[in-house]
Structures are given as structure tokens and as C-alpha cells.
All heavy atoms as TSV, in Angstrom:
chain	resi	resn	atom	element	x	y	z
A	1	MET	N	N	-11.790	-0.488	12.368
A	1	MET	CA	C	-10.393	-0.292	12.048
A	1	MET	C	C	-9.555	-0.935	13.154
A	1	MET	O	O	-9.819	-0.769	14.330
A	1	MET	CB	C	-10.097	1.205	11.950
A	1	MET	CG	C	-8.695	1.500	11.531
A	1	MET	SD	S	-8.270	3.264	11.452
A	1	MET	CE	C	-9.663	3.976	10.641
A	2	SER	N	N	-8.547	-1.669	12.762
A	2	SER	CA	C	-7.698	-2.340	13.741
A	2	SER	C	C	-6.581	-1.415	14.215
A	2	SER	O	O	-6.215	-0.462	13.550
A	2	SER	CB	C	-7.093	-3.600	13.127
A	2	SER	OG	O	-6.291	-3.266	12.032
A	3	ARG	N	N	-6.063	-1.735	15.386
A	3	ARG	CA	C	-4.908	-1.006	15.904
A	3	ARG	C	C	-3.666	-1.831	15.604
A	3	ARG	O	O	-3.682	-3.053	15.670
A	3	ARG	CB	C	-5.037	-0.789	17.404
A	3	ARG	CG	C	-6.166	0.133	17.752
A	3	ARG	CD	C	-5.984	0.601	19.187
A	3	ARG	NE	N	-6.975	1.598	19.480
A	3	ARG	CZ	C	-6.767	2.900	19.387
A	3	ARG	NH1	N	-5.602	3.357	19.007
A	3	ARG	NH2	N	-7.714	3.762	19.675
A	4	PHE	N	N	-2.574	-1.148	15.281
A	4	PHE	CA	C	-1.350	-1.854	14.952
A	4	PHE	C	C	-0.174	-0.930	15.185
A	4	PHE	O	O	-0.318	0.285	15.251
A	4	PHE	CB	C	-1.363	-2.333	13.496
A	4	PHE	CG	C	-1.483	-1.208	12.502
A	4	PHE	CD1	C	-0.351	-0.617	11.967
A	4	PHE	CD2	C	-2.720	-0.724	12.127
A	4	PHE	CE1	C	-0.446	0.433	11.067
A	4	PHE	CE2	C	-2.826	0.323	11.218
A	4	PHE	CZ	C	-1.690	0.898	10.694
A	5	ASP	N	N	0.995	-1.520	15.308
A	5	ASP	CA	C	2.242	-0.773	15.405
A	5	ASP	C	C	2.924	-0.889	14.043
A	5	ASP	O	O	3.355	-1.976	13.663
A	5	ASP	CB	C	3.118	-1.356	16.509
A	5	ASP	CG	C	4.432	-0.617	16.685
A	5	ASP	OD1	O	4.746	0.278	15.861
A	5	ASP	OD2	O	5.146	-0.936	17.637
A	6	SER	N	N	2.997	0.210	13.314
A	6	SER	CA	C	3.532	0.144	11.949
A	6	SER	C	C	4.990	-0.318	11.909
A	6	SER	O	O	5.438	-0.839	10.898
A	6	SER	CB	C	3.378	1.483	11.232
A	6	SER	OG	O	4.163	2.479	11.828
A	7	ASP	N	N	5.713	-0.150	13.016
A	7	ASP	CA	C	7.106	-0.619	13.048
A	7	ASP	C	C	7.195	-2.138	13.081
A	7	ASP	O	O	8.236	-2.706	12.767
A	7	ASP	CB	C	7.833	-0.040	14.260
A	7	ASP	CG	C	8.055	1.453	14.147
A	7	ASP	OD1	O	8.118	1.966	13.014
A	7	ASP	OD2	O	8.148	2.113	15.203
A	8	GLU	N	N	6.110	-2.808	13.480
A	8	GLU	CA	C	6.123	-4.266	13.568
A	8	GLU	C	C	5.605	-4.935	12.301
A	8	GLU	O	O	5.671	-6.152	12.186
A	8	GLU	CB	C	5.300	-4.717	14.771
A	8	GLU	CG	C	5.920	-4.297	16.090
A	8	GLU	CD	C	5.124	-4.757	17.284
A	8	GLU	OE1	O	4.140	-5.501	17.116
A	8	GLU	OE2	O	5.493	-4.376	18.402
A	9	LEU	N	N	5.113	-4.156	11.362
A	9	LEU	CA	C	4.594	-4.725	10.121
A	9	LEU	C	C	5.730	-5.040	9.149
A	9	LEU	O	O	6.805	-4.453	9.217
A	9	LEU	CB	C	3.622	-3.748	9.451
A	9	LEU	CG	C	2.354	-3.439	10.223
A	9	LEU	CD1	C	1.530	-2.408	9.480
A	9	LEU	CD2	C	1.544	-4.702	10.468
A	10	VAL	N	N	5.475	-5.961	8.249
A	10	VAL	CA	C	6.431	-6.300	7.191
A	10	VAL	C	C	6.019	-5.497	5.963
A	10	VAL	O	O	5.049	-5.826	5.279
A	10	VAL	CB	C	6.419	-7.811	6.884
A	10	VAL	CG1	C	7.381	-8.125	5.746
A	10	VAL	CG2	C	6.755	-8.606	8.134
A	11	TRP	N	N	6.741	-4.415	5.716
A	11	TRP	CA	C	6.434	-3.505	4.617
A	11	TRP	C	C	7.097	-3.987	3.345
A	11	TRP	O	O	8.226	-4.474	3.354
A	11	TRP	CB	C	6.905	-2.092	4.953
A	11	TRP	CG	C	6.125	-1.497	6.067
A	11	TRP	CD1	C	6.466	-1.467	7.385
A	11	TRP	CD2	C	4.850	-0.866	5.973
A	11	TRP	NE1	N	5.479	-0.854	8.112
A	11	TRP	CE2	C	4.477	-0.463	7.271
A	11	TRP	CE3	C	3.987	-0.591	4.918
A	11	TRP	CZ2	C	3.282	0.185	7.539
A	11	TRP	CZ3	C	2.799	0.062	5.183
A	11	TRP	CH2	C	2.453	0.443	6.475
A	12	GLN	N	N	6.383	-3.826	2.231
A	12	GLN	CA	C	6.892	-4.250	0.931
A	12	GLN	C	C	6.646	-3.145	-0.078
A	12	GLN	O	O	5.600	-2.506	-0.070
A	12	GLN	CB	C	6.157	-5.515	0.496
A	12	GLN	CG	C	6.620	-6.058	-0.822
A	12	GLN	CD	C	5.895	-7.354	-1.161
A	12	GLN	OE1	O	5.219	-7.951	-0.338
A	12	GLN	NE2	N	6.040	-7.772	-2.400
A	13	LYS	N	N	7.644	-2.920	-0.935
A	13	LYS	CA	C	7.450	-1.982	-2.031
A	13	LYS	C	C	7.836	-2.658	-3.329
A	13	LYS	O	O	8.469	-3.705	-3.337
A	13	LYS	CB	C	8.213	-0.680	-1.820
A	13	LYS	CG	C	9.700	-0.787	-1.676
A	13	LYS	CD	C	10.278	0.583	-1.382
A	13	LYS	CE	C	11.700	0.464	-0.896
A	13	LYS	NZ	N	12.235	1.755	-0.510
A	14	SER	N	N	7.458	-2.060	-4.405
A	14	SER	CA	C	7.690	-2.634	-5.722
A	14	SER	C	C	9.176	-2.819	-5.999
A	14	SER	O	O	10.000	-1.972	-5.641
A	14	SER	CB	C	7.085	-1.713	-6.786
A	14	SER	OG	O	7.493	-2.112	-8.074
A	15	SER	N	N	9.497	-3.885	-6.686
A	15	SER	CA	C	10.885	-4.099	-7.109
A	15	SER	C	C	11.284	-3.094	-8.187
A	15	SER	O	O	12.460	-2.947	-8.487
A	15	SER	CB	C	11.068	-5.524	-7.632
A	15	SER	OG	O	10.252	-5.737	-8.771
A	16	PHE	N	N	10.317	-2.379	-8.741
A	16	PHE	CA	C	10.589	-1.342	-9.735
A	16	PHE	C	C	10.863	0.004	-9.078
A	16	PHE	O	O	11.177	0.979	-9.750
A	16	PHE	CB	C	9.411	-1.202	-10.707
A	16	PHE	CG	C	9.196	-2.420	-11.551
A	16	PHE	CD1	C	8.296	-3.390	-11.160
A	16	PHE	CD2	C	9.900	-2.598	-12.732
A	16	PHE	CE1	C	8.090	-4.515	-11.933
A	16	PHE	CE2	C	9.699	-3.721	-13.511
A	16	PHE	CZ	C	8.797	-4.690	-13.105
A	17	SER	N	N	10.749	0.076	-7.761
A	17	SER	CA	C	10.933	1.323	-7.024
A	17	SER	C	C	12.392	1.746	-7.021
A	17	SER	O	O	13.297	0.921	-6.962
A	17	SER	CB	C	10.466	1.139	-5.580
A	17	SER	OG	O	10.855	2.233	-4.799
A	18	ASN	N	N	12.598	3.053	-7.039
A	18	ASN	CA	C	13.953	3.593	-6.888
A	18	ASN	C	C	14.100	4.234	-5.508
A	18	ASN	O	O	14.702	5.277	-5.365
A	18	ASN	CB	C	14.252	4.602	-7.999
A	18	ASN	CG	C	13.312	5.789	-7.950
A	18	ASN	OD1	O	12.411	5.839	-7.124
A	18	ASN	ND2	N	13.520	6.765	-8.806
A	19	ASN	N	N	13.512	3.591	-4.499
A	19	ASN	CA	C	13.513	4.045	-3.106
A	19	ASN	C	C	12.593	5.230	-2.861
A	19	ASN	O	O	12.616	5.809	-1.796
A	19	ASN	CB	C	14.929	4.352	-2.612
A	19	ASN	CG	C	15.770	3.103	-2.534
A	19	ASN	OD1	O	15.261	2.026	-2.235
A	19	ASN	ND2	N	17.043	3.223	-2.815
A	20	SER	N	N	11.795	5.630	-3.814
A	20	SER	CA	C	10.760	6.652	-3.636
A	20	SER	C	C	9.453	6.042	-4.090
A	20	SER	O	O	9.107	6.092	-5.271
A	20	SER	CB	C	11.064	7.895	-4.459
A	20	SER	OG	O	12.212	8.528	-3.978
A	21	CYS	N	N	8.757	5.438	-3.170
A	21	CYS	CA	C	7.590	4.669	-3.556
A	21	CYS	C	C	6.636	4.555	-2.382
A	21	CYS	O	O	6.916	5.034	-1.290
A	21	CYS	CB	C	8.050	3.276	-3.999
A	21	CYS	SG	S	6.841	2.387	-4.985
A	22	VAL	N	N	5.525	3.920	-2.626
A	22	VAL	CA	C	4.637	3.562	-1.530
A	22	VAL	C	C	4.996	2.157	-1.082
A	22	VAL	O	O	5.539	1.358	-1.852
A	22	VAL	CB	C	3.150	3.642	-1.926
A	22	VAL	CG1	C	2.750	5.055	-2.264
A	22	VAL	CG2	C	2.829	2.705	-3.066
A	23	GLU	N	N	4.695	1.875	0.170
A	23	GLU	CA	C	4.909	0.545	0.730
A	23	GLU	C	C	3.571	0.029	1.226
A	23	GLU	O	O	2.739	0.807	1.688
A	23	GLU	CB	C	5.873	0.604	1.913
A	23	GLU	CG	C	7.260	1.067	1.552
A	23	GLU	CD	C	8.155	1.230	2.768
A	23	GLU	OE1	O	7.738	1.885	3.746
A	23	GLU	OE2	O	9.266	0.694	2.731
A	24	ALA	N	N	3.388	-1.279	1.153
A	24	ALA	CA	C	2.158	-1.895	1.625
A	24	ALA	C	C	2.507	-3.018	2.591
A	24	ALA	O	O	3.566	-3.641	2.483
A	24	ALA	CB	C	1.360	-2.440	0.454
A	25	ALA	N	N	1.592	-3.249	3.548
A	25	ALA	CA	C	1.788	-4.321	4.526
A	25	ALA	C	C	0.437	-4.940	4.853
A	25	ALA	O	O	-0.556	-4.227	5.021
A	25	ALA	CB	C	2.439	-3.782	5.798
A	26	ALA	N	N	0.400	-6.256	4.938
A	26	ALA	CA	C	-0.815	-6.961	5.327
A	26	ALA	C	C	-0.966	-6.892	6.841
A	26	ALA	O	O	0.008	-7.047	7.580
A	26	ALA	CB	C	-0.737	-8.418	4.883
A	27	LEU	N	N	-2.190	-6.645	7.296
A	27	LEU	CA	C	-2.444	-6.561	8.739
A	27	LEU	C	C	-2.903	-7.876	9.333
A	27	LEU	O	O	-3.015	-7.999	10.540
A	27	LEU	CB	C	-3.478	-5.474	9.035
A	27	LEU	CG	C	-3.040	-4.063	8.696
A	27	LEU	CD1	C	-4.139	-3.076	9.028
A	27	LEU	CD2	C	-1.777	-3.699	9.436
A	28	GLY	N	N	-3.192	-8.862	8.500
A	28	GLY	CA	C	-3.592	-10.155	9.015
A	28	GLY	C	C	-5.084	-10.309	9.184
A	28	GLY	O	O	-5.585	-11.402	9.313
A	29	ASP	N	N	-5.830	-9.222	9.187
A	29	ASP	CA	C	-7.284	-9.295	9.301
A	29	ASP	C	C	-7.946	-8.961	7.980
A	29	ASP	O	O	-9.113	-8.617	7.920
A	29	ASP	CB	C	-7.788	-8.370	10.407
A	29	ASP	CG	C	-7.458	-6.903	10.156
A	29	ASP	OD1	O	-6.798	-6.603	9.141
A	29	ASP	OD2	O	-7.853	-6.062	10.973
A	30	GLY	N	N	-7.180	-9.063	6.892
A	30	GLY	CA	C	-7.696	-8.753	5.567
A	30	GLY	C	C	-7.426	-7.331	5.132
A	30	GLY	O	O	-7.557	-7.008	3.964
A	31	GLN	N	N	-7.046	-6.486	6.075
A	31	GLN	CA	C	-6.743	-5.100	5.724
A	31	GLN	C	C	-5.305	-4.987	5.217
A	31	GLN	O	O	-4.444	-5.797	5.556
A	31	GLN	CB	C	-6.906	-4.179	6.925
A	31	GLN	CG	C	-8.340	-3.951	7.337
A	31	GLN	CD	C	-8.418	-2.943	8.455
A	31	GLN	OE1	O	-7.680	-3.017	9.426
A	31	GLN	NE2	N	-9.324	-1.991	8.320
A	32	VAL	N	N	-5.084	-3.944	4.415
A	32	VAL	CA	C	-3.743	-3.627	3.907
A	32	VAL	C	C	-3.437	-2.195	4.309
A	32	VAL	O	O	-4.256	-1.297	4.121
A	32	VAL	CB	C	-3.670	-3.790	2.379
A	32	VAL	CG1	C	-2.321	-3.342	1.844
A	32	VAL	CG2	C	-3.946	-5.236	1.977
A	33	ALA	N	N	-2.264	-1.988	4.879
A	33	ALA	CA	C	-1.796	-0.656	5.247
A	33	ALA	C	C	-0.877	-0.156	4.133
A	33	ALA	O	O	-0.102	-0.932	3.575
A	33	ALA	CB	C	-1.043	-0.704	6.569
A	34	VAL	N	N	-0.965	1.140	3.832
A	34	VAL	CA	C	-0.145	1.746	2.780
A	34	VAL	C	C	0.470	3.014	3.348
A	34	VAL	O	O	-0.209	3.792	4.033
A	34	VAL	CB	C	-0.994	2.079	1.527
A	34	VAL	CG1	C	-0.153	2.778	0.468
A	34	VAL	CG2	C	-1.624	0.822	0.964
A	35	ARG	N	N	1.762	3.214	3.071
A	35	ARG	CA	C	2.444	4.425	3.537
A	35	ARG	C	C	3.447	4.897	2.502
A	35	ARG	O	O	3.813	4.162	1.577
A	35	ARG	CB	C	3.145	4.179	4.871
A	35	ARG	CG	C	4.368	3.282	4.768
A	35	ARG	CD	C	5.016	3.072	6.108
A	35	ARG	NE	N	6.228	2.268	5.984
A	35	ARG	CZ	C	6.980	1.894	6.989
A	35	ARG	NH1	N	6.659	2.241	8.225
A	35	ARG	NH2	N	8.064	1.174	6.798
A	36	ASP	N	N	3.916	6.111	2.684
A	36	ASP	CA	C	4.941	6.718	1.831
A	36	ASP	C	C	6.298	6.240	2.339
A	36	ASP	O	O	6.656	6.491	3.491
A	36	ASP	CB	C	4.827	8.238	1.920
A	36	ASP	CG	C	5.831	8.988	1.071
A	36	ASP	OD1	O	6.781	8.374	0.555
A	36	ASP	OD2	O	5.669	10.207	0.937
A	37	SER	N	N	7.082	5.593	1.488
A	37	SER	CA	C	8.371	5.058	1.940
A	37	SER	C	C	9.362	6.150	2.325
A	37	SER	O	O	10.268	5.916	3.116
A	37	SER	CB	C	8.988	4.158	0.855
A	37	SER	OG	O	9.327	4.917	-0.288
A	38	LYS	N	N	9.189	7.358	1.775
A	38	LYS	CA	C	10.091	8.461	2.113
A	38	LYS	C	C	9.756	9.067	3.473
A	38	LYS	O	O	10.598	9.703	4.088
A	38	LYS	CB	C	10.013	9.557	1.045
A	38	LYS	CG	C	10.473	9.141	-0.333
A	38	LYS	CD	C	10.375	10.253	-1.351
A	38	LYS	CE	C	9.038	10.921	-1.486
A	38	LYS	NZ	N	7.896	10.139	-1.860
A	39	ASN	N	N	8.522	8.890	3.929
A	39	ASN	CA	C	8.058	9.456	5.201
A	39	ASN	C	C	7.310	8.398	6.004
A	39	ASN	O	O	6.099	8.531	6.233
A	39	ASN	CB	C	7.137	10.661	4.937
A	39	ASN	CG	C	7.849	11.766	4.210
A	39	ASN	OD1	O	8.860	12.269	4.686
A	39	ASN	ND2	N	7.351	12.147	3.052
A	40	PRO	N	N	7.990	7.350	6.442
A	40	PRO	CA	C	7.292	6.252	7.104
A	40	PRO	C	C	6.618	6.627	8.425
A	40	PRO	O	O	5.729	5.911	8.876
A	40	PRO	CB	C	8.385	5.205	7.314
A	40	PRO	CG	C	9.659	5.963	7.241
A	40	PRO	CD	C	9.423	7.118	6.318
A	41	ALA	N	N	6.991	7.739	9.039
A	41	ALA	CA	C	6.359	8.146	10.291
A	41	ALA	C	C	5.051	8.896	10.059
A	41	ALA	O	O	4.310	9.150	11.009
A	41	ALA	CB	C	7.317	9.010	11.100
A	42	GLN	N	N	4.767	9.245	8.817
A	42	GLN	CA	C	3.528	9.957	8.495
A	42	GLN	C	C	2.340	9.003	8.538
A	42	GLN	O	O	2.473	7.827	8.846
A	42	GLN	CB	C	3.650	10.605	7.110
A	42	GLN	CG	C	4.716	11.667	7.018
A	42	GLN	CD	C	4.427	12.870	7.912
A	42	GLN	OE1	O	3.298	13.285	8.063
A	42	GLN	NE2	N	5.470	13.411	8.512
A	43	ALA	N	N	1.193	9.511	8.185
A	43	ALA	CA	C	-0.051	8.741	8.244
A	43	ALA	C	C	0.006	7.470	7.398
A	43	ALA	O	O	0.640	7.436	6.349
A	43	ALA	CB	C	-1.214	9.614	7.785
A	44	VAL	N	N	-0.668	6.455	7.892
A	44	VAL	CA	C	-0.816	5.186	7.188
A	44	VAL	C	C	-2.267	5.087	6.746
A	44	VAL	O	O	-3.181	5.363	7.515
A	44	VAL	CB	C	-0.453	4.007	8.126
A	44	VAL	CG1	C	-0.791	2.683	7.484
A	44	VAL	CG2	C	1.023	4.069	8.500
A	45	LEU	N	N	-2.483	4.735	5.490
A	45	LEU	CA	C	-3.830	4.535	4.968
A	45	LEU	C	C	-4.189	3.063	5.080
A	45	LEU	O	O	-3.352	2.192	4.823
A	45	LEU	CB	C	-3.907	4.982	3.510
A	45	LEU	CG	C	-3.544	6.436	3.235
A	45	LEU	CD1	C	-3.521	6.702	1.734
A	45	LEU	CD2	C	-4.522	7.363	3.926
A	46	LEU	N	N	-5.428	2.772	5.463
A	46	LEU	CA	C	-5.894	1.390	5.598
A	46	LEU	C	C	-6.970	1.105	4.571
A	46	LEU	O	O	-7.870	1.920	4.358
A	46	LEU	CB	C	-6.460	1.155	6.997
A	46	LEU	CG	C	-5.503	1.319	8.153
A	46	LEU	CD1	C	-6.234	1.069	9.463
A	46	LEU	CD2	C	-4.334	0.369	8.018
A	47	TYR	N	N	-6.883	-0.066	3.961
A	47	TYR	CA	C	-7.867	-0.507	2.987
A	47	TYR	C	C	-8.336	-1.900	3.363
A	47	TYR	O	O	-7.519	-2.748	3.746
A	47	TYR	CB	C	-7.252	-0.541	1.577
A	47	TYR	CG	C	-6.806	0.828	1.135
A	47	TYR	CD1	C	-5.493	1.248	1.322
A	47	TYR	CD2	C	-7.703	1.719	0.568
A	47	TYR	CE1	C	-5.098	2.525	0.943
A	47	TYR	CE2	C	-7.323	2.988	0.185
A	47	TYR	CZ	C	-6.019	3.379	0.384
A	47	TYR	OH	O	-5.632	4.642	0.025
A	48	ASN	N	N	-9.648	-2.146	3.235
A	48	ASN	CA	C	-10.128	-3.494	3.503
A	48	ASN	C	C	-9.826	-4.375	2.291
A	48	ASN	O	O	-9.394	-3.892	1.237
A	48	ASN	CB	C	-11.610	-3.502	3.902
A	48	ASN	CG	C	-12.535	-3.067	2.788
A	48	ASN	OD1	O	-12.326	-3.374	1.621
A	48	ASN	ND2	N	-13.582	-2.334	3.150
A	49	ALA	N	N	-10.046	-5.672	2.434
A	49	ALA	CA	C	-9.668	-6.618	1.382
A	49	ALA	C	C	-10.366	-6.310	0.060
A	49	ALA	O	O	-9.750	-6.374	-1.007
A	49	ALA	CB	C	-9.972	-8.043	1.831
A	50	SER	N	N	-11.631	-5.948	0.111
A	50	SER	CA	C	-12.387	-5.646	-1.103
A	50	SER	C	C	-11.828	-4.414	-1.816
A	50	SER	O	O	-11.679	-4.408	-3.043
A	50	SER	CB	C	-13.861	-5.429	-0.749
A	50	SER	OG	O	-14.588	-5.050	-1.883
A	51	GLU	N	N	-11.522	-3.374	-1.053
A	51	GLU	CA	C	-10.945	-2.156	-1.637
A	51	GLU	C	C	-9.598	-2.441	-2.274
A	51	GLU	O	O	-9.295	-1.961	-3.373
A	51	GLU	CB	C	-10.796	-1.083	-0.562
A	51	GLU	CG	C	-12.107	-0.571	-0.025
A	51	GLU	CD	C	-11.956	0.230	1.253
A	51	GLU	OE1	O	-10.995	0.007	2.032
A	51	GLU	OE2	O	-12.827	1.093	1.486
A	52	TRP	N	N	-8.764	-3.217	-1.589
A	52	TRP	CA	C	-7.423	-3.518	-2.099
A	52	TRP	C	C	-7.502	-4.346	-3.375
A	52	TRP	O	O	-6.795	-4.096	-4.346
A	52	TRP	CB	C	-6.601	-4.220	-1.024
A	52	TRP	CG	C	-5.168	-4.383	-1.398
A	52	TRP	CD1	C	-4.521	-5.545	-1.663
A	52	TRP	CD2	C	-4.193	-3.340	-1.570
A	52	TRP	NE1	N	-3.208	-5.296	-1.985
A	52	TRP	CE2	C	-2.979	-3.951	-1.930
A	52	TRP	CE3	C	-4.236	-1.970	-1.443
A	52	TRP	CZ2	C	-1.819	-3.229	-2.176
A	52	TRP	CZ3	C	-3.072	-1.248	-1.685
A	52	TRP	CH2	C	-1.891	-1.877	-2.041
A	53	ARG	N	N	-8.397	-5.356	-3.383
A	53	ARG	CA	C	-8.558	-6.174	-4.593
A	53	ARG	C	C	-9.030	-5.330	-5.768
A	53	ARG	O	O	-8.564	-5.496	-6.895
A	53	ARG	CB	C	-9.533	-7.331	-4.333
A	53	ARG	CG	C	-8.919	-8.499	-3.578
A	53	ARG	CD	C	-9.821	-9.723	-3.624
A	53	ARG	NE	N	-11.149	-9.460	-3.084
A	53	ARG	CZ	C	-11.506	-9.620	-1.814
A	53	ARG	NH1	N	-10.629	-10.049	-0.941
A	53	ARG	NH2	N	-12.726	-9.357	-1.424
A	54	ALA	N	N	-9.954	-4.407	-5.516
A	54	ALA	CA	C	-10.455	-3.542	-6.587
A	54	ALA	C	C	-9.338	-2.647	-7.121
A	54	ALA	O	O	-9.216	-2.453	-8.344
A	54	ALA	CB	C	-11.614	-2.688	-6.071
A	55	PHE	N	N	-8.504	-2.111	-6.239
A	55	PHE	CA	C	-7.389	-1.276	-6.674
A	55	PHE	C	C	-6.405	-2.084	-7.525
A	55	PHE	O	O	-6.000	-1.653	-8.611
A	55	PHE	CB	C	-6.679	-0.659	-5.470
A	55	PHE	CG	C	-5.438	0.092	-5.835
A	55	PHE	CD1	C	-5.516	1.305	-6.510
A	55	PHE	CD2	C	-4.183	-0.408	-5.530
A	55	PHE	CE1	C	-4.372	2.003	-6.865
A	55	PHE	CE2	C	-3.040	0.273	-5.883
A	55	PHE	CZ	C	-3.128	1.483	-6.553
A	56	LEU	N	N	-6.019	-3.252	-7.040
A	56	LEU	CA	C	-5.075	-4.087	-7.798
A	56	LEU	C	C	-5.638	-4.490	-9.153
A	56	LEU	O	O	-4.909	-4.516	-10.150
A	56	LEU	CB	C	-4.693	-5.333	-6.995
A	56	LEU	CG	C	-3.839	-5.095	-5.760
A	56	LEU	CD1	C	-3.557	-6.419	-5.060
A	56	LEU	CD2	C	-2.562	-4.366	-6.088
A	57	ALA	N	N	-6.932	-4.791	-9.214
A	57	ALA	CA	C	-7.551	-5.138	-10.488
A	57	ALA	C	C	-7.473	-3.959	-11.453
A	57	ALA	O	O	-7.192	-4.135	-12.645
A	57	ALA	CB	C	-9.003	-5.561	-10.270
A	58	GLY	N	N	-7.682	-2.745	-10.945
A	58	GLY	CA	C	-7.579	-1.559	-11.784
A	58	GLY	C	C	-6.165	-1.330	-12.281
A	58	GLY	O	O	-5.957	-0.968	-13.449
A	59	VAL	N	N	-5.180	-1.569	-11.424
A	59	VAL	CA	C	-3.771	-1.431	-11.831
A	59	VAL	C	C	-3.459	-2.444	-12.925
A	59	VAL	O	O	-2.883	-2.096	-13.961
A	59	VAL	CB	C	-2.822	-1.611	-10.625
A	59	VAL	CG1	C	-1.384	-1.752	-11.076
A	59	VAL	CG2	C	-2.973	-0.447	-9.656
A	60	ARG	N	N	-3.861	-3.684	-12.705
A	60	ARG	CA	C	-3.586	-4.730	-13.705
A	60	ARG	C	C	-4.277	-4.445	-15.037
A	60	ARG	O	O	-3.780	-4.829	-16.090
A	60	ARG	CB	C	-4.027	-6.088	-13.160
A	60	ARG	CG	C	-3.168	-6.587	-12.036
A	60	ARG	CD	C	-3.621	-7.963	-11.572
A	60	ARG	NE	N	-2.875	-8.356	-10.409
A	60	ARG	CZ	C	-3.415	-8.648	-9.222
A	60	ARG	NH1	N	-4.726	-8.608	-9.056
A	60	ARG	NH2	N	-2.655	-8.992	-8.204
A	61	ASN	N	N	-5.413	-3.777	-14.972
A	61	ASN	CA	C	-6.196	-3.465	-16.165
A	61	ASN	C	C	-5.708	-2.191	-16.867
A	61	ASN	O	O	-6.233	-1.814	-17.897
A	61	ASN	CB	C	-7.674	-3.332	-15.780
A	61	ASN	CG	C	-8.596	-3.393	-16.957
A	61	ASN	OD1	O	-8.396	-4.190	-17.869
A	61	ASN	ND2	N	-9.622	-2.558	-16.950
A	62	GLY	N	N	-4.721	-1.520	-16.278
A	62	GLY	CA	C	-4.156	-0.325	-16.895
A	62	GLY	C	C	-4.943	0.949	-16.641
A	62	GLY	O	O	-4.700	1.967	-17.285
A	63	GLU	N	N	-5.878	0.916	-15.703
A	63	GLU	CA	C	-6.755	2.057	-15.461
A	63	GLU	C	C	-6.048	3.280	-14.878
A	63	GLU	O	O	-6.599	4.375	-14.905
A	63	GLU	CB	C	-7.909	1.633	-14.550
A	63	GLU	CG	C	-8.809	0.612	-15.210
A	63	GLU	CD	C	-9.855	0.051	-14.281
A	63	GLU	OE1	O	-10.135	0.650	-13.221
A	63	GLU	OE2	O	-10.410	-1.027	-14.619
A	64	PHE	N	N	-4.842	3.120	-14.385
A	64	PHE	CA	C	-4.096	4.232	-13.791
A	64	PHE	C	C	-2.869	4.621	-14.610
A	64	PHE	O	O	-2.109	5.475	-14.214
A	64	PHE	CB	C	-3.678	3.893	-12.352
A	64	PHE	CG	C	-4.849	3.547	-11.477
A	64	PHE	CD1	C	-5.182	2.236	-11.209
A	64	PHE	CD2	C	-5.625	4.557	-10.931
A	64	PHE	CE1	C	-6.263	1.923	-10.400
A	64	PHE	CE2	C	-6.724	4.257	-10.126
A	64	PHE	CZ	C	-7.038	2.938	-9.869
A	65	ASP	N	N	-2.694	3.983	-15.752
A	65	ASP	CA	C	-1.519	4.251	-16.584
A	65	ASP	C	C	-1.409	5.724	-16.986
A	65	ASP	O	O	-0.309	6.252	-17.110
A	65	ASP	CB	C	-1.538	3.388	-17.843
A	65	ASP	CG	C	-1.273	1.912	-17.547
A	65	ASP	OD1	O	-0.979	1.571	-16.392
A	65	ASP	OD2	O	-1.366	1.112	-18.502
A	66	HIS	N	N	-2.525	6.381	-17.164
A	66	HIS	CA	C	-2.502	7.787	-17.588
A	66	HIS	C	C	-1.953	8.721	-16.505
A	66	HIS	O	O	-1.606	9.863	-16.781
A	66	HIS	CB	C	-3.910	8.247	-17.986
A	66	HIS	CG	C	-4.847	8.353	-16.835
A	66	HIS	ND1	N	-5.424	7.237	-16.244
A	66	HIS	CD2	C	-5.283	9.423	-16.153
A	66	HIS	CE1	C	-6.194	7.637	-15.253
A	66	HIS	NE2	N	-6.130	8.963	-15.159
A	67	LEU	N	N	-1.820	8.230	-15.273
A	67	LEU	CA	C	-1.297	9.050	-14.180
A	67	LEU	C	C	0.228	9.074	-14.138
A	67	LEU	O	O	0.816	9.932	-13.486
A	67	LEU	CB	C	-1.839	8.548	-12.840
A	67	LEU	CG	C	-3.360	8.611	-12.684
A	67	LEU	CD1	C	-3.779	7.927	-11.386
A	67	LEU	CD2	C	-3.851	10.028	-12.735
A	68	ALA	N	N	0.862	8.143	-14.829
A	68	ALA	CA	C	2.327	8.088	-14.838
A	68	ALA	C	C	2.873	9.147	-15.781
A	68	ALA	O	O	2.369	9.304	-16.898
A	68	ALA	CB	C	2.807	6.710	-15.272
A	69	PRO	N	N	3.899	9.888	-15.332
A	69	PRO	CA	C	4.479	10.907	-16.209
A	69	PRO	C	C	5.184	10.291	-17.411
A	69	PRO	O	O	5.572	9.200	-17.423
A	69	PRO	CB	C	5.478	11.643	-15.315
A	69	PRO	CG	C	5.623	10.830	-14.082
A	69	PRO	CD	C	4.529	9.835	-14.058
């Protein structure tokens, strides 16, 4: 796991967000950091490139659609 300063990362959230969303940032070593945009000082989750690609593929495939209210 790499060390990083989350304040120095370039965080991005969905353009569909209404300011209550998750944000993601690339760490440059293939990892992606994810945090809650409402609580940016809270814990940051890290995913390696393979995990992130698998998650995005599942989102694109509609595998998480049933979780949306």
C-alpha cells in the first residue's frame, strides 16, 4: 500500500452527483483511492488496478443497478 496525502490528490466525482457522492483519485501507481465526498477527512479506501477495472466493468454491465433506490 502506498502512502499519500489525500489533500494533494485530484479527486473526481460523477457529473450526475448532487454533491453527495463518492470521489475517486488516481494515485499514479495503478491504485485508485475512494472517499465519501461529504466526509473527506474520513477513511480512504484503496483499490489496485485490477480491482478497480473489475468494479467498473460490473457497473457498466448493470450488476449494481439493483442497489439504487
